[in-house]
Wavefront OBJ file of the C-alpha trace (Angstrom):
o trace
v -13.364 -35.004 12.990
v -16.951 -36.198 13.092
v -18.227 -33.339 15.269
v -16.719 -30.505 13.193
v -19.354 -28.316 11.539
v -19.036 -26.553 8.210
v -18.191 -23.052 9.373
v -19.436 -20.302 7.042
v -18.878 -17.463 9.518
v -17.637 -14.246 7.868
v -14.931 -13.657 10.468
v -13.487 -14.833 12.700
v -13.811 -17.695 10.295
v -12.860 -21.298 9.792
v -9.232 -22.415 10.045
v -7.689 -25.469 8.347
v -8.185 -28.563 10.480
v -4.572 -29.548 9.839
v -3.435 -26.234 11.318
v -5.613 -26.619 14.403
v -4.263 -30.106 14.962
v -0.692 -28.837 14.590
v -1.384 -26.114 17.151
v -2.944 -28.679 19.463
v 0.144 -30.868 19.262
v 2.533 -27.993 19.994
v 0.374 -26.055 22.435
v 1.814 -27.248 25.744
v 5.393 -27.931 24.669
v 6.619 -26.024 21.616
v 9.416 -28.019 19.999
v 10.938 -29.266 23.214
v 11.129 -25.891 24.952
v 8.956 -27.115 27.813
v 6.467 -24.281 27.336
v 3.894 -22.999 24.905
v 4.839 -20.451 22.274
v 2.200 -18.299 24.016
v 4.506 -18.233 27.042
v 7.737 -17.675 25.131
v 9.551 -14.367 24.882
v 9.064 -12.520 21.627
v 12.847 -12.038 21.769
v 13.514 -15.765 21.884
v 15.194 -17.648 19.047
v 12.049 -19.775 18.708
v 9.822 -16.789 18.033
v 12.442 -15.069 15.905
v 12.349 -18.119 13.631
v 8.548 -17.916 13.464
v 8.587 -14.194 12.670
v 11.272 -14.461 9.979
v 9.665 -17.528 8.386
v 6.234 -15.892 8.297
v 7.577 -12.771 6.600
v 9.429 -14.928 4.064
v 6.285 -16.955 3.340
v 4.283 -13.774 2.722
v 6.872 -12.565 0.205
v 7.093 -15.969 -1.462
v 3.385 -16.685 -1.786
v 2.430 -13.149 -2.849
v 5.385 -12.742 -5.200
v 6.753 -9.681 -3.407
v 10.204 -8.269 -4.022
v 12.680 -7.543 -1.248
v 11.671 -3.866 -1.147
v 8.365 -4.739 0.532
v 8.200 -4.447 4.307
v 6.002 -7.122 5.924
v 4.419 -5.995 9.184
v 2.222 -7.737 11.744
v 0.226 -5.085 13.583
v -2.722 -4.911 15.962
v -5.915 -2.872 15.910
v -7.542 -4.656 12.987
v -7.845 -3.391 9.435
v -9.999 -0.573 10.838
v -6.889 0.967 12.425
v -5.292 1.081 8.984
v -8.133 3.354 7.911
v -6.525 6.159 9.939
v -2.886 5.000 10.164
v -2.455 5.170 6.397
v -3.516 8.816 5.895
v -1.978 9.848 9.210
v 1.416 8.578 8.053
v 1.308 9.924 4.512
v -0.723 13.116 4.287
v 0.559 16.635 4.690
v -1.512 19.809 4.625
v -3.202 20.246 1.253
v -2.613 16.670 0.087
v -5.300 14.760 -1.784
v -6.023 11.032 -1.732
v -8.493 9.069 -3.833
v -10.906 6.370 -2.673
v -13.404 4.109 -4.403
v -16.521 3.548 -2.296
v -17.914 0.041 -2.754
v -19.402 -0.721 0.641
v -19.372 -0.373 4.407
v -15.645 -0.800 4.941
v -14.511 1.494 2.156
v -16.924 4.167 3.376
v -15.442 3.872 6.876
v -11.943 4.198 5.430
v -13.055 7.355 3.603
v -14.440 8.830 6.818
v -11.117 8.368 8.590
v -9.062 9.725 5.684
v -11.066 12.959 5.725
v -9.593 13.705 9.147
v -6.146 14.134 7.597
v -6.560 15.521 4.074
v -8.689 16.049 1.009
v -10.507 12.933 -0.203
v -11.410 12.615 -3.856
v -14.204 10.121 -4.519
v -12.793 8.236 -7.490
v -15.809 5.991 -7.956
v -18.823 4.690 -6.082
v -21.700 2.243 -6.255
v -23.449 3.681 -3.203
v -26.412 5.111 -5.107
v -27.152 1.610 -6.426
v -26.910 0.015 -2.962
v -23.379 -1.236 -3.623
v -24.573 -3.924 -6.024
v -21.536 -3.727 -8.270
v -17.896 -2.743 -8.585
v -17.455 0.398 -10.730
v -15.979 -0.235 -14.164
v -12.349 0.673 -14.571
v -13.303 3.404 -17.053
v -15.530 4.983 -14.405
v -12.788 5.235 -11.775
v -11.360 8.757 -12.061
v -8.747 10.393 -9.845
v -6.277 13.299 -9.930
v -2.759 12.492 -11.079
v -1.318 14.182 -7.976
v -3.217 11.956 -5.530
v -0.930 10.489 -2.897
v -2.623 7.123 -3.455
v -5.798 5.442 -4.707
v -7.472 3.180 -2.145
v -9.788 0.264 -2.947
v -11.425 -2.501 -0.924
v -10.928 -5.625 -3.017
v -13.782 -7.663 -1.528
v -16.890 -6.527 0.298
v -17.986 -8.953 2.983
v -21.375 -7.364 3.639
v -22.646 -6.654 0.123
v -20.939 -9.578 -1.609
v -18.986 -7.830 -4.377
v -15.358 -8.201 -5.451
v -12.858 -6.665 -7.845
v -11.902 -9.060 -10.618
v -9.500 -6.641 -12.299
v -6.901 -4.435 -10.654
v -7.289 -0.744 -11.568
v -4.451 0.736 -13.596
v -3.403 3.782 -11.601
v -0.337 4.800 -13.594
v 2.093 6.670 -11.346
v -0.418 7.005 -8.498
v 0.315 4.377 -5.809
v -2.408 1.769 -5.416
v -3.456 0.770 -1.895
v -5.899 -1.990 -0.969
v -7.801 -3.306 1.996
v -7.731 -7.025 1.189
v -9.070 -8.308 4.491
v -11.631 -10.722 3.085
v -10.011 -12.098 -0.054
v -6.280 -12.026 0.592
v -4.475 -15.225 -0.459
v -7.676 -16.588 -2.001
v -6.660 -16.501 -5.670
v -3.862 -15.611 -8.052
v -3.353 -11.888 -7.972
v -0.588 -9.479 -8.991
v 0.151 -8.253 -5.502
v 3.197 -6.377 -6.780
v 0.840 -3.870 -8.428
v -0.050 -2.606 -4.964
v 2.304 -0.157 -3.314
v 0.656 -1.076 -0.039
v -1.991 -3.584 0.995
v -3.330 -4.715 4.328
v -5.646 -7.353 5.728
v -7.112 -8.425 9.019
v -5.996 -12.037 9.483
v -9.281 -13.444 10.732
v -10.770 -14.485 7.402
v -8.099 -16.176 5.283
v -4.823 -15.957 7.182
v -5.351 -16.856 10.833
v -7.024 -15.703 14.035
v -8.347 -12.274 14.926
v -5.896 -9.891 16.558
v -3.280 -9.645 13.785
v -3.283 -7.322 10.787
v -0.894 -7.945 7.915
v 0.540 -4.833 6.281
v 2.790 -4.996 3.209
v 4.335 -1.734 2.023
v 6.989 -0.830 -0.532
v 10.010 0.946 0.875
v 9.400 3.934 -1.412
v 6.084 4.588 0.372
v 7.552 3.897 3.806
v 10.223 6.548 3.223
v 7.471 9.111 2.548
v 5.844 8.440 5.933
v 6.008 11.046 8.666
v 8.234 11.052 11.736
v 6.008 13.526 13.572
v 3.147 11.303 14.703
v 2.906 9.072 17.811
v 5.602 6.404 17.817
v 3.272 3.410 17.884
v 1.310 4.756 14.904
v 4.366 5.196 12.679
v 4.888 2.499 10.050
v 8.618 3.209 10.264
v 8.626 2.162 13.910
v 7.357 -1.312 13.107
v 9.283 -1.736 9.863
v 12.626 -0.915 11.471
v 12.028 -3.453 14.256
v 10.364 -6.139 12.106
v 7.115 -5.778 14.101
v 9.028 -6.280 17.373
v 9.119 -2.703 18.678
v 6.714 -3.842 21.387
v 5.315 -7.274 22.224
v 3.533 -8.402 19.050
v 0.517 -10.758 18.816
v 2.974 -13.647 18.895
v 0.546 -16.561 19.013
v -1.466 -15.142 16.113
v 1.678 -14.716 14.004
v 2.573 -18.333 14.754
v -0.823 -19.468 13.446
v -0.452 -17.284 10.341
v 2.832 -19.085 9.674
v 1.061 -22.447 9.868
v -1.787 -21.251 7.624
v 0.667 -19.955 5.016
v 2.513 -23.280 5.127
v -0.847 -25.001 4.608
v -1.579 -22.768 1.607
v 1.859 -23.490 0.163
v 1.363 -27.215 0.685
v -1.947 -27.052 -1.175
v -0.604 -25.479 -4.336
v -0.090 -21.901 -3.196
v -2.345 -19.200 -4.586
v -2.949 -21.249 -7.718
v -4.280 -24.056 -5.545
v -6.505 -21.665 -3.591
v -7.752 -20.197 -6.873
v -8.872 -23.599 -8.147
v -10.401 -24.596 -4.815
v -12.317 -21.365 -4.326
v -13.513 -21.300 -7.915
v -14.999 -24.756 -7.472
v -16.663 -23.796 -4.193
v -18.292 -20.625 -5.493
v -19.515 -22.452 -8.613
v -21.563 -24.833 -6.455
v -23.364 -21.998 -4.645
v -23.797 -19.636 -7.570
v -24.924 -22.661 -9.571
v -27.919 -23.006 -7.266
v -28.629 -19.261 -7.450
v -28.577 -19.355 -11.236
v -30.647 -22.544 -11.338
v -33.396 -21.073 -9.144
v -33.026 -17.281 -9.565
v -36.556 -16.543 -8.353
v -36.043 -18.553 -5.165
v -32.370 -17.998 -4.293
v -32.048 -14.401 -5.429
v -28.498 -13.089 -5.732
v -28.142 -9.506 -4.560
v -25.286 -8.268 -6.775
v -24.548 -7.974 -10.476
v -22.981 -11.094 -11.949
v -19.734 -9.509 -13.093
v -19.101 -8.233 -9.547
v -19.888 -11.442 -7.659
v -17.618 -12.211 -4.757
v -15.926 -15.598 -4.537
v -15.620 -15.197 -0.778
v -18.987 -13.856 0.406
v -22.076 -14.881 -1.534
v -25.168 -12.882 -0.581
v -28.717 -13.946 -1.406
v -32.339 -13.555 -0.436
v -35.192 -16.054 -0.320
v -38.833 -15.290 -1.204
v -39.593 -14.151 2.372
v -37.835 -13.320 5.616
v -39.649 -16.208 7.296
v -38.164 -18.613 4.772
v -34.726 -17.078 5.340
v -35.023 -17.645 9.087
v -36.151 -21.214 8.491
v -33.324 -21.817 6.038
v -30.684 -20.521 8.473
v -32.127 -22.502 11.400
v -32.437 -25.786 9.499
v -29.003 -25.317 7.968
v -27.519 -24.963 11.446
v -29.221 -28.168 12.537
v -27.686 -29.868 9.502
v -24.173 -28.685 10.449
v -23.892 -25.491 8.367
v -23.254 -22.540 10.700
v -22.742 -18.809 10.160
v -25.123 -18.303 7.233
v -27.052 -15.317 8.555
v -26.566 -12.144 6.516
v -25.045 -9.052 8.070
v -27.439 -7.276 10.414
v -27.421 -4.183 8.188
v -28.760 -6.031 5.117
v -30.340 -9.281 6.327
v -30.777 -12.296 4.088
v -28.269 -15.122 3.768
v -24.502 -14.897 3.389
v -22.296 -17.845 2.420
v -18.643 -17.171 3.251
v -16.273 -19.464 1.373
v -12.856 -18.656 2.794
v -9.798 -20.756 1.967
v -10.085 -23.176 4.863
v -13.687 -24.164 4.152
v -13.440 -27.611 2.508
v -14.898 -28.154 -0.948
v -17.252 -30.672 0.641
v -18.827 -27.832 2.620
v -19.892 -26.000 -0.537
v -20.995 -29.224 -2.230
v -23.153 -30.292 0.693
v -24.609 -26.832 1.224
v -25.642 -26.742 -2.439
v -27.369 -30.074 -1.916
v -29.089 -28.691 1.177
v -30.290 -25.692 -0.837
v -31.764 -27.985 -3.466
v -33.644 -30.022 -0.877
v -34.811 -26.962 1.010
v -36.386 -25.522 -2.125
v -38.192 -28.799 -2.863
v -39.652 -28.935 0.642
v -40.516 -25.224 0.869
l 1 2 3 4 5 6 7 8 9 10 11 12 13 14 15 16 17 18 19 20 21 22 23 24 25 26 27 28 29 30 31 32 33 34 35 36 37 38 39 40 41 42 43 44 45 46 47 48 49 50 51 52 53 54 55 56 57 58 59 60 61 62 63 64 65 66 67 68 69 70 71 72 73 74 75 76 77 78 79 80 81 82 83 84 85 86 87 88 89 90 91 92 93 94 95 96 97 98 99 100 101 102 103 104 105 106 107 108 109 110 111 112 113 114 115 116 117 118 119 120 121 122 123 124 125 126 127 128 129 130 131 132 133 134 135 136 137 138 139 140 141 142 143 144 145 146 147 148 149 150 151 152 153 154 155 156 157 158 159 160 161 162 163 164 165 166 167 168 169 170 171 172 173 174 175 176 177 178 179 180 181 182 183 184 185 186 187 188 189 190 191 192 193 194 195 196 197 198 199 200 201 202 203 204 205 206 207 208 209 210 211 212 213 214 215 216 217 218 219 220 221 222 223 224 225 226 227 228 229 230 231 232 233 234 235 236 237 238 239 240 241 242 243 244 245 246 247 248 249 250 251 252 253 254 255 256 257 258 259 260 261 262 263 264 265 266 267 268 269 270 271 272 273 274 275 276 277 278 279 280 281 282 283 284 285 286 287 288 289 290 291 292 293 294 295 296 297 298 299 300 301 302 303 304 305 306 307 308 309 310 311 312 313 314 315 316 317 318 319 320 321 322 323 324 325 326 327 328 329 330 331 332 333 334 335 336 337 338 339 340 341 342 343 344 345 346 347 348 349 350 351 352 353 354 355 356 357 358 359 360 361
């Protein structure tokens, strides 16, 4: 579509045009039912097919075995910050967290309400410019789990290796890089992600948990906050975010049709190479803010020689059809979010814009 911009917003973020067009075509009359899926009962056969298919696609694309429960919850990934320790921790229990940015630090804050938190690693003292080396991540062998945040949307860092935690269950907040590359998801006992970056619209949170962890969850917390409640009813204990789950299904089908995670890996690698290529070509002008071995493929953060130039860059980029490039309010600068649905042409043309901007300024 000629009037579609290149959407670099960090979330809610861009969705595949093919998915939006599919939604548009089915919006008023979903498959001959005479009504929208937004109007349909979550107990209907039409939605049951959507729910079952979406769970199956998650297992297929992420390579998950049948012992994983796939849940579609509300409350955003931020609600998982407290649901996880609330479900698992008993008096005297210890959990381990690696602090690599704003969202991991918020998860740590919530976990402290329910048990002892061991700081297994941190880059806070260095302004979160890197991911701690695997050898520097230390945790007690009796920890109930080790929690990491695989990608950091604000600071622009990302794990490129999965920590080896031995017998300690590994848990991850994968909100901003889920489904973006090949990854051994089966190494995680539990992972979760807000949908609004790579999977669909805001309002749905994907949670995948092995049955062995689910069976350790408490039965003595509020019903709606129990993972068992939602697992036993396949996310249908109460009315779920049905329309959002429907869009996740379409996005997962789009990912599958474009080569699955291998296809996303190739696409996203090409996109990030265009932007980092400009940063490396003009390092004194487009200054990357993180160490090279910790660079995020999803959220590229950079600074220009002055804040005035950054404002000009963001404003002129918007006029040229590149929106959402302003850095997070807590750090400023420029942030280029390259989620799955952003076309390769968006990264190519933005790199060209960066080249021209430097020449003129």
